[in-house]
LOGULO-913816 format. One line per 8 residues: their letters; for each residue x, y, z of C-alpha. Coordinates in steps of 0.05 Angstrom, whole numbers, plus 5000, padded with zeros to 4 digits. Each point is the difference from the previous one (the first is absolute). Layout:
BEGIN
A> X,Y,Z; ... .
END
This chain:
BEGIN
MRNDCSSF> 6948,0172,8491; 5048,5014,5058; 5058,5006,4951; 4960,5052,4960; 4987,5041,5063; 5071,4999,5023; 5026,5021,4931; 4948,5057,4998 .
SGAASRNA> 5022,5024,5069; 5074,4999,4979; 4985,5040,4937; 4960,5051,5040; 5057,5007,5050; 5051,5011,4945; 4956,5052,4967; 4992,5038,5065 .
RALLSAAL> 5075,5002,5011; 5010,5025,4929; 4948,5056,5010; 5033,5020,5066; 5069,5003,4967; 4972,5043,4943; 4968,5048,5050; 5065,5007,5038 .
LLLASGRA> 5038,5015,4936; 4949,5054,4980; 5005,5032,5069; 5076,5002,4996; 4997,5029,4930; 4951,5054,5023; 5047,5020,5057; 5059,5004,4953 .
NSATMETP> 4962,5044,4951; 4977,5046,5056; 5072,5005,5025; 5025,5020,4931; 4946,5054,4994; 5018,5035,5064; 5014,5074,4996; 5075,5013,4989 .
RPLPEASV> 5037,5029,5059; 5013,5075,5000; 5072,5021,4987; 5042,5012,5062; 5013,5073,5017; 5071,5029,4998; 5010,5059,5047; 5028,5063,4968 .
AEVNRNAN> 5053,5045,5030; 5043,5056,4973; 5074,4984,4991; 5026,5072,5009; 4957,5049,5038; 4984,5066,4967; 5045,5059,5021; 4938,5042,5013 .
GNQYQIGD> 4969,4949,5048; 4931,4978,4978; 4991,5056,4949; 5011,4978,4928; 4999,5038,4934; 4974,4982,4931; 5052,4961,4961; 5040,4976,5061 .
RITLEARV> 5029,4931,4988; 4982,4956,5059; 5035,4933,5009; 4956,4950,5037; 5010,4929,5024; 4945,4947,5002; 5016,4944,5050; 4975,4936,4967 .
PSGLLEPG> 4986,4941,5046; 5058,4950,5001; 4998,4943,4951; 4963,5037,4944; 5061,5028,4964; 5070,4972,4990; 5066,5036,4987; 5007,5014,4925 .
DAVRMSED> 4925,5001,4986; 4976,5050,4948; 4943,5041,5029; 4953,5054,4973; 4949,5048,5030; 4930,5014,4972; 4936,5034,5023; 4955,4951,5036 .
SGKENPQW> 4940,5032,4965; 5033,4993,4931; 4994,5076,4987; 5053,5054,5007; 4990,5046,5060; 4999,5074,4980; 5030,5020,5067; 5065,4959,4995 .
LLDPYPEL> 5055,4982,4951; 5027,4930,5010; 5065,4969,4975; 4976,4928,4986; 5069,4969,5005; 5019,4992,5074; 5062,4970,5033; 5002,4940,5045 .
VQGAVRFV> 5044,5019,5059; 5009,4950,5057; 4930,4972,4993; 4967,5068,4994; 4972,5030,4935; 5028,5071,4991; 4963,5045,4951; 4995,5073,4981 .
VAPVQTGE> 4937,5043,4997; 4987,5075,4991; 4938,5041,5018; 4971,5045,4945; 4943,5032,5039; 4995,5039,5064; 4961,4981,5063; 4995,4938,5043 .
LDLPKLRI> 5018,4943,4953; 4992,4925,5013; 5045,4954,4960; 4955,4952,4960; 5003,4925,5011; 5058,4973,4959; 5007,4927,4981; 5070,4970,5005 .
LREGHGPV> 5009,4953,4941; 5052,4945,4997; 5019,4987,4928; 4974,4933,4977; 4958,4988,5064; 4950,5058,5001; 4983,5045,5060; 5028,4981,5068 .
AVTGAYRI> 4979,5058,5045; 4967,5069,5001; 5027,5063,5033; 4971,5028,5064; 4978,5071,5017; 5045,5060,4991; 4978,5073,5006; 5038,5066,4990 .
SVSGPTVE> 4983,5075,4998; 5020,5034,4935; 5007,5074,4984; 5023,5039,4939; 5076,5012,4991; 4995,5074,5019; 4963,4993,5066; 5043,5006,5063 .
PGKKPELL> 5009,4934,5037; 4947,4990,5053; 4960,5062,4981; 4926,4988,4994; 4955,5041,4953; 4962,5056,5035; 4924,4995,4995; 4955,5061,5006 .
PVMEVSLS> 4947,4995,5054; 4928,4993,4978; 4961,5065,5010; 4928,4997,5024; 4956,5058,4979; 4934,5014,5035; 4948,5044,4965; 4936,5029,5028 .
WAHRILLA> 4934,4987,4966; 4998,5071,4972; 5068,4991,4968; 4980,4932,4972; 4938,5029,4967; 5040,5058,4971; 5052,4952,4973; 4946,4957,4968 .
ILILSAGV> 4969,5061,4967; 5068,5022,4973; 5014,4930,4972; 4931,4998,4968; 5009,5069,4969; 5067,4982,4972; 4971,4936,4970; 4943,5039,4967 .
TVFVIYRI> 5048,5052,4973; 5046,4948,4970; 4940,4964,4968; 4974,5065,4969; 5068,5019,4972; 5008,4930,4972; 4932,5004,4964; 5016,5069,4970 .
VRKRKSAP> 5068,4978,4975; 4971,4937,4970; 4946,5038,4962; 5052,5047,4970; 5041,4944,4971; 4985,4991,4926; 5035,4934,4992; 5003,4939,5046 .
AFAPPPAK> 5062,4996,5042; 5043,4939,4993; 5041,4978,5058; 5074,4993,4983; 5027,4929,5002; 5030,4982,5067; 5075,5011,5002; 5042,4938,5002 .
PVETPDER> 5035,4990,5066; 5073,5021,4996; 5052,4952,5027; 5045,5027,5054; 5075,4988,4990; 5001,4945,5053; 4939,4965,4970; 5031,5000,4931 .
ATRRIEAL> 5067,4976,5026; 4968,4944,5041; 4959,4977,4940; 5061,4999,4955; 5043,4961,5050; 4945,4947,5010; 4991,4993,4925; 5075,4995,4988 .
FRDQPYSL> 5011,4942,5049; 4935,4966,4980; 5018,5000,4926; 5073,4979,5013; 5004,4938,5045; 5068,4986,5032; 5056,4976,4954; 5072,5021,4987 .
VALKPVCF> 4977,5025,4932; 4946,5044,5032; 5045,5032,5052; 5031,5053,4955; 4935,5026,4967; 4964,4999,5067; 5056,5040,5035; 5002,5050,4943 .
GCSEILKD> 4924,5008,5004; 4999,5005,5076; 5054,5054,4999; 4962,5040,4947; 4934,4996,5039; 5032,5023,5066; 5037,5057,4966; 4935,5024,4968 .
FFSARFQV> 4966,4995,5068; 5055,5042,5034; 4996,5052,4944; 4925,5008,5009; 5000,4995,5076; 5058,5048,5015; 4997,5044,4937; 5071,4982,4979 .
DASESTTR> 5029,4975,4934; 5021,4930,5021; 4979,4962,4937; 5065,5011,4962; 5046,5002,5060; 5049,4949,5025; 4989,4969,5068; 5050,5046,5033 .
EMLSLLAG> 4969,5062,4967; 4930,4977,5020; 5021,4991,5073; 5029,5071,5000; 4935,5028,4973; 4959,4962,5052; 5047,5023,5056; 4983,5071,4981 .
SAVDREAL> 4925,4985,5003; 4996,4987,5075; 5008,4925,4994; 5031,4974,5065; 5063,4958,5004; 4965,4936,5019; 4955,5004,4938; 5060,5017,4956 .
REIETLFS> 5037,4938,5025; 4939,4958,4985; 4995,5028,4929; 5076,4993,4990; 4999,4927,5023; 4945,4981,4950; 5032,5038,4942; 5068,4967,5013 .
TLDLVKFT> 4967,4933,4985; 4964,5028,4939; 5065,5031,4973; 5038,4935,5011; 4952,4964,4954; 4992,5057,4950; 5073,5016,4987; 5039,4935,5011 .
REENFRHL> 5005,4931,4969; 4956,4941,5019; 5054,4965,5041; 4999,5060,5049; 4927,4991,5018; 4990,4926,4987; 4995,4991,5076; 4935,5039,5004 .
NEVDYSSI> 4945,4949,5012; 4924,5003,5003; 5002,5026,5072; 5044,5059,4978; 4953,5011,4941; 4940,5005,5048; 5040,5046,5046; 5012,5050,4943 .
RTGALLII> 4924,5004,4989; 4986,5007,5075; 5054,5053,5008; 4973,5042,4942; 4928,4997,5027; 5024,5019,5070; 5035,5062,4974; 4938,5021,4961 .
ARWRAVAA> 4955,4987,5061; 5046,5039,5047; 4998,5064,4957; 4927,4992,4985; 4987,5003,5075; 5043,5061,5007; 4962,5035,4945; 4933,4984,5032 .
TEEGKS> 5025,5026,5068; 5025,5065,4969; 4934,5011,4964; 4963,4990,5066; 5043,5053,5034; 4989,5050,4944 .
END
C-alpha cells in the first residue's frame, strides 16, 4: 500500500512539472507573437534644404527648377546606392513637378522639383526609396512663395478695400419695391413671349469644352511617354513626337508658323514674340537633345539613359506650364 502511494505521489509531481513547463512555453510564445505584431516604426525624417538660393530671395516663379537636398540619417544609405523619390501618399501632387531620379551626394539625396501653381506651396512628403530595400526615410517640411513669371519680384497683389454701404429704412423699402416691380415685369414679359410661341423651344446641346493649346500639348506629351516606355528603339520616335507637339504649341500660343521650321528658325520666331532670353535658352537646350536623337545615328545618343528620358518629359511639361502661366496672367491684366 505504501509503495502504491509513493508511486502515485511521484506521478502527480511529474504531471505538475509538465503542466508548469507547458504554461511557461505558452506564455513565451504569446509574448513573441505580440512582439511580432507591434506597429512598425515610422520612417525617419530627412530635413530638406535648398542647394542654391533663388536670385530673387524667397520669391519663386512657376516653372523654376529648384534643387533640394534631403539629409538622410547616417547609416541608412551607402555610397553607390540607387535611390528614387515618390509621393508618400501615392498620388501625384498637382502643385509640383518632381524628377523621381535623385543623386546621392556625400550622404545627402539631391533632387529637383518645380512649382506649377502660385501661392504659398508646401512640398508634399516624399519617400526616399533605396533600390532593393524599400523606403528608408521621408522628407521634412519645405515651403516657398510662388508667383507668375511676369510679376515683379517681391511685389504683392493689390486688394481693393471692402466698402460698407448704409441705407436708411426709406431707401431700403424703395429698393425692395423696385426689385419686386422688376421681378413682376420680367415674369409678365416671359408669359407673353411663351404664349406667342407656336412650337416648343428646344435647348441647343451644350457646347463641348474646347482644349486650350497648353491643355492639348500636356495631354499629348503624357500620352506619348505613357505609350512609349524607355528603350533605345523608342528614343527616336518619342523625340520626333515631342518636337512636333512643342512646335504646334508654340505656333498656337505665339501665333507663329513654327510647325515646319528648323530649331534655329523657330528660336528666331520666338525671339520676335517677346520670349525672354532665359526661356529661349531653356527651349534651345531641350531641342538640342531632341535634334541629337532625331538627326544622328544611334551610337551618338546611346548614352541617353532612363533618367535622361524622364528629363525630356519633365523639361517639355515645364516649358508648357511656364507659358500657360504667362497666358493666364496676361488674360487677368486685360
